N, CA, C and O atoms as a Maestro MAE file, in Angstrom:
{
 s_m_m2io_version
 :::
 2.0.0
}

f_m_ct {
 s_m_title
 :::
 protein
 m_atom[264] {
  # First column is atom index #
  i_m_mmod_type
  r_m_x_coord
  r_m_y_coord
  r_m_z_coord
  i_m_residue_number
  s_m_chain_name
  s_m_pdb_residue_name
  s_m_pdb_atom_name
  i_m_atomic_number
  :::
  1 25 131.740 115.118 65.189 1 A "UNK " " N  " 7
  2 3 132.527 115.382 63.911 1 A "UNK " " CA " 6
  3 2 132.597 116.921 64.007 1 A "UNK " " C  " 6
  4 15 131.808 117.634 64.627 1 A "UNK " " O  " 8
  5 25 133.739 117.342 63.248 2 A "UNK " " N  " 7
  6 3 133.858 118.702 63.158 2 A "UNK " " CA " 6
  7 2 133.774 119.007 61.732 2 A "UNK " " C  " 6
  8 15 133.932 118.141 60.872 2 A "UNK " " O  " 8
  9 25 133.485 120.433 61.433 3 A "UNK " " N  " 7
  10 3 133.250 120.710 59.992 3 A "UNK " " CA " 6
  11 2 133.484 122.175 59.953 3 A "UNK " " C  " 6
  12 15 133.519 122.901 60.947 3 A "UNK " " O  " 8
  13 25 133.659 122.588 58.587 4 A "UNK " " N  " 7
  14 3 133.777 123.854 58.414 4 A "UNK " " CA " 6
  15 2 132.518 124.488 57.502 4 A "UNK " " C  " 6
  16 15 131.978 123.791 56.643 4 A "UNK " " O  " 8
  17 25 132.136 125.746 57.738 5 A "UNK " " N  " 7
  18 3 131.113 126.372 56.704 5 A "UNK " " CA " 6
  19 2 131.862 127.515 56.040 5 A "UNK " " C  " 6
  20 15 132.264 128.454 56.727 5 A "UNK " " O  " 8
  21 25 132.067 127.469 54.715 6 A "UNK " " N  " 7
  22 3 133.056 128.435 54.119 6 A "UNK " " CA " 6
  23 2 132.266 129.418 53.290 6 A "UNK " " C  " 6
  24 15 131.559 129.026 52.362 6 A "UNK " " O  " 8
  25 25 132.378 130.679 53.613 7 A "UNK " " N  " 7
  26 3 131.789 131.822 52.761 7 A "UNK " " CA " 6
  27 2 132.819 132.199 51.763 7 A "UNK " " C  " 6
  28 15 133.932 132.536 52.167 7 A "UNK " " O  " 8
  29 25 132.535 132.171 50.434 8 A "UNK " " N  " 7
  30 3 133.630 132.571 49.588 8 A "UNK " " CA " 6
  31 2 134.002 134.030 49.584 8 A "UNK " " C  " 6
  32 15 133.147 134.844 49.929 8 A "UNK " " O  " 8
  33 25 135.191 134.428 49.228 9 A "UNK " " N  " 7
  34 3 135.648 135.820 49.249 9 A "UNK " " CA " 6
  35 2 134.951 136.654 48.333 9 A "UNK " " C  " 6
  36 15 134.155 136.053 47.611 9 A "UNK " " O  " 8
  37 25 135.045 137.908 48.172 10 A "UNK " " N  " 7
  38 3 134.742 138.850 47.235 10 A "UNK " " CA " 6
  39 2 133.869 139.994 47.730 10 A "UNK " " C  " 6
  40 15 133.381 140.849 46.991 10 A "UNK " " O  " 8
  41 25 133.712 139.927 49.102 11 A "UNK " " N  " 7
  42 3 132.926 141.075 49.772 11 A "UNK " " CA " 6
  43 2 131.338 141.292 49.301 11 A "UNK " " C  " 6
  44 15 130.786 142.390 49.228 11 A "UNK " " O  " 8
  45 25 130.811 140.181 49.042 12 A "UNK " " N  " 7
  46 3 129.390 140.197 48.750 12 A "UNK " " CA " 6
  47 2 129.050 140.789 47.265 12 A "UNK " " C  " 6
  48 15 127.878 140.946 46.926 12 A "UNK " " O  " 8
  49 25 130.028 141.076 46.487 13 A "UNK " " N  " 7
  50 3 129.826 141.745 45.397 13 A "UNK " " CA " 6
  51 2 130.323 140.861 43.963 13 A "UNK " " C  " 6
  52 15 129.924 141.116 42.826 13 A "UNK " " O  " 8
  53 25 131.204 139.866 44.303 14 A "UNK " " N  " 7
  54 3 131.765 138.915 43.241 14 A "UNK " " CA " 6
  55 2 132.313 137.756 43.873 14 A "UNK " " C  " 6
  56 15 132.450 137.643 45.091 14 A "UNK " " O  " 8
  57 25 132.664 136.785 42.907 15 A "UNK " " N  " 7
  58 3 133.075 135.617 43.438 15 A "UNK " " CA " 6
  59 2 131.979 134.575 43.602 15 A "UNK " " C  " 6
  60 15 130.804 134.915 43.744 15 A "UNK " " O  " 8
  61 25 132.407 133.179 43.582 16 A "UNK " " N  " 7
  62 3 131.422 132.140 43.705 16 A "UNK " " CA " 6
  63 2 132.029 131.128 44.510 16 A "UNK " " C  " 6
  64 15 133.214 131.244 44.822 16 A "UNK " " O  " 8
  65 25 131.334 130.126 44.890 17 A "UNK " " N  " 7
  66 3 131.928 128.895 45.681 17 A "UNK " " CA " 6
  67 2 132.799 128.252 44.881 17 A "UNK " " C  " 6
  68 15 133.763 127.708 45.420 17 A "UNK " " O  " 8
  69 25 132.646 128.182 43.456 18 A "UNK " " N  " 7
  70 3 133.480 127.512 42.435 18 A "UNK " " CA " 6
  71 2 134.928 128.029 42.745 18 A "UNK " " C  " 6
  72 15 135.863 127.234 42.836 18 A "UNK " " O  " 8
  73 25 135.100 129.466 42.915 19 A "UNK " " N  " 7
  74 3 136.412 130.012 42.911 19 A "UNK " " CA " 6
  75 2 137.405 129.455 44.015 19 A "UNK " " C  " 6
  76 15 138.633 129.420 43.941 19 A "UNK " " O  " 8
  77 25 136.505 128.983 45.169 20 A "UNK " " N  " 7
  78 3 137.307 128.456 46.275 20 A "UNK " " CA " 6
  79 2 137.144 126.938 46.521 20 A "UNK " " C  " 6
  80 15 137.433 126.374 47.577 20 A "UNK " " O  " 8
  81 25 136.691 126.401 45.511 21 A "UNK " " N  " 7
  82 3 136.268 124.967 45.540 21 A "UNK " " CA " 6
  83 2 137.659 124.077 45.843 21 A "UNK " " C  " 6
  84 15 137.695 123.263 46.766 21 A "UNK " " O  " 8
  85 25 138.748 124.319 44.997 22 A "UNK " " N  " 7
  86 3 139.922 123.696 45.186 22 A "UNK " " CA " 6
  87 2 140.490 123.734 46.641 22 A "UNK " " C  " 6
  88 15 140.998 122.743 47.164 22 A "UNK " " O  " 8
  89 25 140.378 124.860 47.217 23 A "UNK " " N  " 7
  90 3 140.982 125.157 48.500 23 A "UNK " " CA " 6
  91 2 140.151 124.473 49.653 23 A "UNK " " C  " 6
  92 15 140.665 124.085 50.702 23 A "UNK " " O  " 8
  93 25 138.639 124.353 49.308 24 A "UNK " " N  " 7
  94 3 137.821 123.690 50.241 24 A "UNK " " CA " 6
  95 2 138.146 122.173 50.121 24 A "UNK " " C  " 6
  96 15 138.267 121.472 51.125 24 A "UNK " " O  " 8
  97 25 138.273 121.731 48.962 25 A "UNK " " N  " 7
  98 3 138.557 120.165 48.751 25 A "UNK " " CA " 6
  99 2 139.954 119.883 49.592 25 A "UNK " " C  " 6
  100 15 140.049 118.936 50.373 25 A "UNK " " O  " 8
  101 25 140.925 120.732 49.363 26 A "UNK " " N  " 7
  102 3 142.286 120.404 50.046 26 A "UNK " " CA " 6
  103 2 142.109 120.678 51.353 26 A "UNK " " C  " 6
  104 15 142.920 120.069 52.050 26 A "UNK " " O  " 8
  105 25 141.291 121.424 52.011 27 A "UNK " " N  " 7
  106 3 141.077 121.740 53.472 27 A "UNK " " CA " 6
  107 2 140.394 120.498 54.098 27 A "UNK " " C  " 6
  108 15 140.755 120.038 55.181 27 A "UNK " " O  " 8
  109 25 139.271 119.921 53.270 28 A "UNK " " N  " 7
  110 3 138.596 118.839 53.841 28 A "UNK " " CA " 6
  111 2 139.592 117.538 53.747 28 A "UNK " " C  " 6
  112 15 139.540 116.768 54.706 28 A "UNK " " O  " 8
  113 25 140.368 117.267 52.829 29 A "UNK " " N  " 7
  114 3 141.205 116.174 52.716 29 A "UNK " " CA " 6
  115 2 142.284 116.227 53.753 29 A "UNK " " C  " 6
  116 15 142.535 115.192 54.370 29 A "UNK " " O  " 8
  117 25 142.885 117.221 53.985 30 A "UNK " " N  " 7
  118 3 143.983 117.478 54.923 30 A "UNK " " CA " 6
  119 2 143.558 117.360 56.464 30 A "UNK " " C  " 6
  120 15 144.275 116.887 57.346 30 A "UNK " " O  " 8
  121 25 142.390 117.822 56.615 31 A "UNK " " N  " 7
  122 3 141.965 118.084 57.992 31 A "UNK " " CA " 6
  123 2 140.909 117.015 58.284 31 A "UNK " " C  " 6
  124 15 140.485 116.945 59.438 31 A "UNK " " O  " 8
  125 25 140.438 116.165 57.343 32 A "UNK " " N  " 7
  126 3 139.509 114.948 57.415 32 A "UNK " " CA " 6
  127 2 138.234 115.620 58.180 32 A "UNK " " C  " 6
  128 15 137.762 115.066 59.173 32 A "UNK " " O  " 8
  129 25 137.772 116.675 57.740 33 A "UNK " " N  " 7
  130 3 136.415 117.130 58.012 33 A "UNK " " CA " 6
  131 2 135.365 117.344 56.977 33 A "UNK " " C  " 6
  132 15 135.646 117.290 55.779 33 A "UNK " " O  " 8
  133 25 134.357 117.545 57.340 34 A "UNK " " N  " 7
  134 3 133.185 117.797 56.457 34 A "UNK " " CA " 6
  135 2 133.293 119.397 56.109 34 A "UNK " " C  " 6
  136 15 133.314 120.193 57.047 34 A "UNK " " O  " 8
  137 25 133.358 119.835 54.830 35 A "UNK " " N  " 7
  138 3 133.367 121.151 54.562 35 A "UNK " " CA " 6
  139 2 132.172 121.575 53.685 35 A "UNK " " C  " 6
  140 15 131.817 120.824 52.776 35 A "UNK " " O  " 8
  141 25 131.499 122.804 53.921 36 A "UNK " " N  " 7
  142 3 130.302 123.270 53.212 36 A "UNK " " CA " 6
  143 2 130.821 124.582 52.552 36 A "UNK " " C  " 6
  144 15 131.174 125.539 53.241 36 A "UNK " " O  " 8
  145 25 130.853 124.592 51.224 37 A "UNK " " N  " 7
  146 3 131.145 125.724 50.491 37 A "UNK " " CA " 6
  147 2 129.966 126.329 50.023 37 A "UNK " " C  " 6
  148 15 129.277 125.850 49.121 37 A "UNK " " O  " 8
  149 25 129.708 127.444 50.662 38 A "UNK " " N  " 7
  150 3 128.361 128.063 50.333 38 A "UNK " " CA " 6
  151 2 128.311 129.221 49.360 38 A "UNK " " C  " 6
  152 15 128.904 130.268 49.619 38 A "UNK " " O  " 8
  153 25 127.600 129.052 48.218 39 A "UNK " " N  " 7
  154 3 127.468 130.050 47.097 39 A "UNK " " CA " 6
  155 2 126.441 130.933 47.288 39 A "UNK " " C  " 6
  156 15 125.429 130.886 46.589 39 A "UNK " " O  " 8
  157 25 126.616 131.829 48.267 40 A "UNK " " N  " 7
  158 3 125.577 132.869 48.658 40 A "UNK " " CA " 6
  159 2 125.232 133.980 47.523 40 A "UNK " " C  " 6
  160 15 125.978 134.173 46.563 40 A "UNK " " O  " 8
  161 25 124.037 134.680 47.733 41 A "UNK " " N  " 7
  162 3 123.606 135.556 46.652 41 A "UNK " " CA " 6
  163 2 124.682 136.919 46.835 41 A "UNK " " C  " 6
  164 15 125.157 137.318 47.898 41 A "UNK " " O  " 8
  165 25 124.884 137.437 45.591 42 A "UNK " " N  " 7
  166 3 125.795 138.604 45.705 42 A "UNK " " CA " 6
  167 2 125.048 139.803 45.107 42 A "UNK " " C  " 6
  168 15 124.038 139.687 44.413 42 A "UNK " " O  " 8
  169 25 125.677 141.055 45.461 43 A "UNK " " N  " 7
  170 3 125.192 142.246 44.733 43 A "UNK " " CA " 6
  171 2 125.762 142.393 43.308 43 A "UNK " " C  " 6
  172 15 126.698 141.674 42.957 43 A "UNK " " O  " 8
  173 25 125.229 143.292 42.492 44 A "UNK " " N  " 7
  174 3 124.051 144.085 42.586 44 A "UNK " " CA " 6
  175 2 122.703 143.371 42.417 44 A "UNK " " C  " 6
  176 15 121.619 143.853 42.744 44 A "UNK " " O  " 8
  177 25 122.925 142.016 41.800 45 A "UNK " " N  " 7
  178 3 121.427 141.457 41.617 45 A "UNK " " CA " 6
  179 2 120.753 141.165 42.963 45 A "UNK " " C  " 6
  180 15 119.525 141.095 42.905 45 A "UNK " " O  " 8
  181 25 121.296 140.989 44.120 46 A "UNK " " N  " 7
  182 3 120.721 140.916 45.329 46 A "UNK " " CA " 6
  183 2 121.126 141.754 46.376 46 A "UNK " " C  " 6
  184 15 122.293 141.676 46.759 46 A "UNK " " O  " 8
  185 25 120.271 142.623 46.953 47 A "UNK " " N  " 7
  186 3 120.682 143.569 47.745 47 A "UNK " " CA " 6
  187 2 120.942 142.900 49.111 47 A "UNK " " C  " 6
  188 15 120.501 141.795 49.428 47 A "UNK " " O  " 8
  189 25 121.775 143.768 49.953 48 A "UNK " " N  " 7
  190 3 122.266 143.335 51.347 48 A "UNK " " CA " 6
  191 2 120.937 143.424 52.048 48 A "UNK " " C  " 6
  192 15 120.110 144.294 51.776 48 A "UNK " " O  " 8
  193 25 120.757 142.462 52.990 49 A "UNK " " N  " 7
  194 3 121.527 141.390 53.445 49 A "UNK " " CA " 6
  195 2 121.194 140.116 53.022 49 A "UNK " " C  " 6
  196 15 121.113 139.236 53.879 49 A "UNK " " O  " 8
  197 25 120.958 139.815 51.702 50 A "UNK " " N  " 7
  198 3 120.565 138.443 51.010 50 A "UNK " " CA " 6
  199 2 121.760 137.634 51.313 50 A "UNK " " C  " 6
  200 15 121.543 136.560 51.875 50 A "UNK " " O  " 8
  201 25 122.995 137.953 51.045 51 A "UNK " " N  " 7
  202 3 124.132 137.077 51.341 51 A "UNK " " CA " 6
  203 2 124.199 136.634 52.649 51 A "UNK " " C  " 6
  204 15 124.299 135.426 52.867 51 A "UNK " " O  " 8
  205 25 124.152 137.566 53.694 52 A "UNK " " N  " 7
  206 3 124.199 137.125 54.978 52 A "UNK " " CA " 6
  207 2 123.194 136.264 55.454 52 A "UNK " " C  " 6
  208 15 123.484 135.426 56.307 52 A "UNK " " O  " 8
  209 25 122.020 136.363 55.004 53 A "UNK " " N  " 7
  210 3 120.845 135.567 55.191 53 A "UNK " " CA " 6
  211 2 120.968 134.113 54.702 53 A "UNK " " C  " 6
  212 15 120.458 133.154 55.281 53 A "UNK " " O  " 8
  213 25 121.738 134.049 53.513 54 A "UNK " " N  " 7
  214 3 122.104 132.703 53.048 54 A "UNK " " CA " 6
  215 2 122.845 131.967 53.775 54 A "UNK " " C  " 6
  216 15 122.631 130.768 53.957 54 A "UNK " " O  " 8
  217 25 123.967 132.732 54.355 55 A "UNK " " N  " 7
  218 3 124.878 132.101 55.294 55 A "UNK " " CA " 6
  219 2 124.250 131.681 56.691 55 A "UNK " " C  " 6
  220 15 124.553 130.655 57.302 55 A "UNK " " O  " 8
  221 25 123.348 132.614 57.093 56 A "UNK " " N  " 7
  222 3 122.665 132.030 58.452 56 A "UNK " " CA " 6
  223 2 121.881 130.894 58.182 56 A "UNK " " C  " 6
  224 15 121.860 129.984 59.011 56 A "UNK " " O  " 8
  225 25 121.181 130.811 57.053 57 A "UNK " " N  " 7
  226 3 120.240 129.664 56.671 57 A "UNK " " CA " 6
  227 2 121.187 128.415 56.683 57 A "UNK " " C  " 6
  228 15 120.801 127.377 57.222 57 A "UNK " " O  " 8
  229 25 122.399 128.501 56.108 58 A "UNK " " N  " 7
  230 3 123.265 127.532 55.845 58 A "UNK " " CA " 6
  231 2 123.673 127.049 57.262 58 A "UNK " " C  " 6
  232 15 123.437 125.873 57.538 58 A "UNK " " O  " 8
  233 25 124.202 127.763 58.090 59 A "UNK " " N  " 7
  234 3 124.474 127.497 59.530 59 A "UNK " " CA " 6
  235 2 123.473 126.846 60.142 59 A "UNK " " C  " 6
  236 15 123.747 125.822 60.768 59 A "UNK " " O  " 8
  237 25 122.115 127.324 60.076 60 A "UNK " " N  " 7
  238 3 121.092 126.577 60.791 60 A "UNK " " CA " 6
  239 2 120.917 125.273 60.255 60 A "UNK " " C  " 6
  240 15 120.665 124.319 60.991 60 A "UNK " " O  " 8
  241 25 121.035 125.162 59.000 61 A "UNK " " N  " 7
  242 3 120.910 123.764 58.258 61 A "UNK " " CA " 6
  243 2 121.812 122.907 58.882 61 A "UNK " " C  " 6
  244 15 121.409 121.919 59.496 61 A "UNK " " O  " 8
  245 25 123.200 123.234 58.769 62 A "UNK " " N  " 7
  246 3 124.091 122.346 59.082 62 A "UNK " " CA " 6
  247 2 123.998 121.759 60.525 62 A "UNK " " C  " 6
  248 15 124.133 120.564 60.787 62 A "UNK " " O  " 8
  249 25 123.723 122.859 61.526 63 A "UNK " " N  " 7
  250 3 123.551 122.622 63.032 63 A "UNK " " CA " 6
  251 2 122.449 121.588 63.039 63 A "UNK " " C  " 6
  252 15 122.686 120.477 63.514 63 A "UNK " " O  " 8
  253 25 121.259 121.880 62.541 64 A "UNK " " N  " 7
  254 3 120.111 120.986 62.684 64 A "UNK " " CA " 6
  255 2 120.428 119.668 62.153 64 A "UNK " " C  " 6
  256 15 119.999 118.695 62.773 64 A "UNK " " O  " 8
  257 25 121.231 119.462 60.919 65 A "UNK " " N  " 7
  258 3 121.255 118.111 60.418 65 A "UNK " " CA " 6
  259 2 122.794 117.538 60.736 65 A "UNK " " C  " 6
  260 15 123.246 116.659 60.004 65 A "UNK " " O  " 8
  261 25 123.499 118.002 61.725 66 A "UNK " " N  " 7
  262 3 124.789 117.474 62.103 66 A "UNK " " CA " 6
  263 2 124.699 116.184 62.459 66 A "UNK " " C  " 6
  264 15 125.705 115.569 62.812 66 A "UNK " " O  " 8
  :::
 }
 m_bond[263] {
  # First column is bond index #
  i_m_from
  i_m_to
  i_m_order
  :::
  1 1 2 1
  2 2 3 1
  3 3 4 2
  4 3 5 1
  5 5 6 1
  6 6 7 1
  7 7 8 2
  8 7 9 1
  9 9 10 1
  10 10 11 1
  11 11 12 2
  12 11 13 1
  13 13 14 1
  14 14 15 1
  15 15 16 2
  16 15 17 1
  17 17 18 1
  18 18 19 1
  19 19 20 2
  20 19 21 1
  21 21 22 1
  22 22 23 1
  23 23 24 2
  24 23 25 1
  25 25 26 1
  26 26 27 1
  27 27 28 2
  28 27 29 1
  29 29 30 1
  30 30 31 1
  31 31 32 2
  32 31 33 1
  33 33 34 1
  34 34 35 1
  35 35 36 2
  36 35 37 1
  37 37 38 1
  38 38 39 1
  39 39 40 2
  40 39 41 1
  41 41 42 1
  42 42 43 1
  43 43 44 2
  44 43 45 1
  45 45 46 1
  46 46 47 1
  47 47 48 2
  48 47 49 1
  49 49 50 1
  50 50 51 1
  51 51 52 2
  52 51 53 1
  53 53 54 1
  54 54 55 1
  55 55 56 2
  56 55 57 1
  57 57 58 1
  58 58 59 1
  59 59 60 2
  60 59 61 1
  61 61 62 1
  62 62 63 1
  63 63 64 2
  64 63 65 1
  65 65 66 1
  66 66 67 1
  67 67 68 2
  68 67 69 1
  69 69 70 1
  70 70 71 1
  71 71 72 2
  72 71 73 1
  73 73 74 1
  74 74 75 1
  75 75 76 2
  76 75 77 1
  77 77 78 1
  78 78 79 1
  79 79 80 2
  80 79 81 1
  81 81 82 1
  82 82 83 1
  83 83 84 2
  84 83 85 1
  85 85 86 1
  86 86 87 1
  87 87 88 2
  88 87 89 1
  89 89 90 1
  90 90 91 1
  91 91 92 2
  92 91 93 1
  93 93 94 1
  94 94 95 1
  95 95 96 2
  96 95 97 1
  97 97 98 1
  98 98 99 1
  99 99 100 2
  100 99 101 1
  101 101 102 1
  102 102 103 1
  103 103 104 2
  104 103 105 1
  105 105 106 1
  106 106 107 1
  107 107 108 2
  108 107 109 1
  109 109 110 1
  110 110 111 1
  111 111 112 2
  112 111 113 1
  113 113 114 1
  114 114 115 1
  115 115 116 2
  116 115 117 1
  117 117 118 1
  118 118 119 1
  119 119 120 2
  120 119 121 1
  121 121 122 1
  122 122 123 1
  123 123 124 2
  124 123 125 1
  125 125 126 1
  126 126 127 1
  127 127 128 2
  128 127 129 1
  129 129 130 1
  130 130 131 1
  131 131 132 2
  132 131 133 1
  133 133 134 1
  134 134 135 1
  135 135 136 2
  136 135 137 1
  137 137 138 1
  138 138 139 1
  139 139 140 2
  140 139 141 1
  141 141 142 1
  142 142 143 1
  143 143 144 2
  144 143 145 1
  145 145 146 1
  146 146 147 1
  147 147 148 2
  148 147 149 1
  149 149 150 1
  150 150 151 1
  151 151 152 2
  152 151 153 1
  153 153 154 1
  154 154 155 1
  155 155 156 2
  156 155 157 1
  157 157 158 1
  158 158 159 1
  159 159 160 2
  160 159 161 1
  161 161 162 1
  162 162 163 1
  163 163 164 2
  164 163 165 1
  165 165 166 1
  166 166 167 1
  167 167 168 2
  168 167 169 1
  169 169 170 1
  170 170 171 1
  171 171 172 2
  172 171 173 1
  173 173 174 1
  174 174 175 1
  175 175 176 2
  176 175 177 1
  177 177 178 1
  178 178 179 1
  179 179 180 2
  180 179 181 1
  181 181 182 1
  182 182 183 1
  183 183 184 2
  184 183 185 1
  185 185 186 1
  186 186 187 1
  187 187 188 2
  188 187 189 1
  189 189 190 1
  190 190 191 1
  191 191 192 2
  192 191 193 1
  193 193 194 1
  194 194 195 1
  195 195 196 2
  196 195 197 1
  197 197 198 1
  198 198 199 1
  199 199 200 2
  200 199 201 1
  201 201 202 1
  202 202 203 1
  203 203 204 2
  204 203 205 1
  205 205 206 1
  206 206 207 1
  207 207 208 2
  208 207 209 1
  209 209 210 1
  210 210 211 1
  211 211 212 2
  212 211 213 1
  213 213 214 1
  214 214 215 1
  215 215 216 2
  216 215 217 1
  217 217 218 1
  218 218 219 1
  219 219 220 2
  220 219 221 1
  221 221 222 1
  222 222 223 1
  223 223 224 2
  224 223 225 1
  225 225 226 1
  226 226 227 1
  227 227 228 2
  228 227 229 1
  229 229 230 1
  230 230 231 1
  231 231 232 2
  232 231 233 1
  233 233 234 1
  234 234 235 1
  235 235 236 2
  236 235 237 1
  237 237 238 1
  238 238 239 1
  239 239 240 2
  240 239 241 1
  241 241 242 1
  242 242 243 1
  243 243 244 2
  244 243 245 1
  245 245 246 1
  246 246 247 1
  247 247 248 2
  248 247 249 1
  249 249 250 1
  250 250 251 1
  251 251 252 2
  252 251 253 1
  253 253 254 1
  254 254 255 1
  255 255 256 2
  256 255 257 1
  257 257 258 1
  258 258 259 1
  259 259 260 2
  260 259 261 1
  261 261 262 1
  262 262 263 1
  263 263 264 2
  :::
 }
}
């Protein structure tokens, strides 16, 4: 099975998974794949590389549980 792991836009300083949720739902339906819409930590509350670490942890989880 194929799938997507999606990091929302915003350059690590704004945005949430919710902002891209409709896009992800449409992608999942049209491509018939599982999609993971990740809500990673953003600045300034969380300093870099917190968001990147969240994405790496998500990728590891998805791969381990595929």
